[in-house]
C-alpha positions in Angstrom: 81.1 -97.7 133.3 82.8 -98.0 129.4 83.6 -95.0 127.5 80.7 -94.6 124.4 82.1 -93.8 121.1 80.1 -92.2 118.4 81.4 -94.1 114.8 84.0 -91.1 114.2 85.5 -91.6 117.0 85.3 -95.6 116.2 86.4 -95.6 113.0 88.8 -93.1 113.8 90.6 -95.5 116.4 90.5 -98.7 114.6 91.6 -97.3 111.6 94.7 -95.4 113.3 95.5 -98.5 115.5 95.6 -100.8 111.8 97.8 -97.7 110.9 100.6 -98.4 113.8 100.6 -102.0 113.9 101.6 -101.7 109.8 104.0 -99.5 110.7 105.3 -101.3 113.5 105.2 -104.6 111.9 103.4 -104.9 108.2 101.6 -107.7 108.8 98.8 -106.5 106.3 99.1 -105.5 102.8 99.1 -101.3 102.5 96.5 -102.0 100.2 94.4 -103.1 102.2 94.6 -100.4 104.8 94.4 -98.1 102.0 91.1 -99.6 100.7 89.4 -99.4 103.8 90.6 -96.0 104.9 89.5 -94.7 100.9 86.0 -96.8 101.9 85.6 -94.8 105.2 86.4 -91.5 103.2 83.9 -92.1 100.5 80.9 -93.5 103.2 82.3 -90.1 105.3 82.9 -92.2 108.6 86.4 -90.0 108.0 87.8 -87.0 106.4 90.5 -86.3 104.8 91.4 -84.0 107.8 90.8 -87.3 109.8 93.4 -89.5 108.3 95.5 -86.5 107.8 95.8 -86.0 111.5 96.2 -89.9 112.1 99.0 -90.1 109.9 100.6 -87.2 112.0 99.7 -88.5 115.3 101.3 -91.9 113.8 104.3 -90.4 112.6 105.1 -89.2 115.9 104.6 -91.7 118.3 105.0 -94.7 115.9 108.2 -93.3 113.9 109.5 -90.6 115.4 110.0 -92.0 119.1 111.9 -94.5 117.5 114.1 -92.5 116.0 117.5 -94.2 118.1 116.2 -97.5 117.4 117.4 -99.9 114.2 114.1 -100.1 113.2 113.7 -96.2 112.7 114.1 -96.5 108.6 111.8 -99.7 108.5 109.4 -97.9 110.0 109.7 -94.7 108.4 109.6 -96.5 104.7 106.5 -98.1 105.8 104.3 -95.1 107.0 105.8 -93.3 103.1 104.5 -96.5 101.4 101.1 -96.7 102.9 101.4 -92.6 102.7 101.7 -93.2 98.5 99.1 -96.1 98.3 96.2 -93.8 99.7 96.8 -91.4 96.7 96.6 -94.0 94.3 
């Protein structure tokens, strides 16, 4: 039987996946992801603490775990780019 998710959990997991995908491949514009996150926070689907936790998890799982990879610098740069975009 599939796990039932609350709307908050659904937004959390969906946005974490989008950020991880962006960090790994950058197939979506950072401004688009940032806008989605800002909207989710404005509507109360995600809190600032949720977004900060997502960034910490993504940094660990999608950046630091690749520290010995040739893609590490670009992954780190993309994560920082997205954080900066979110602060605008």
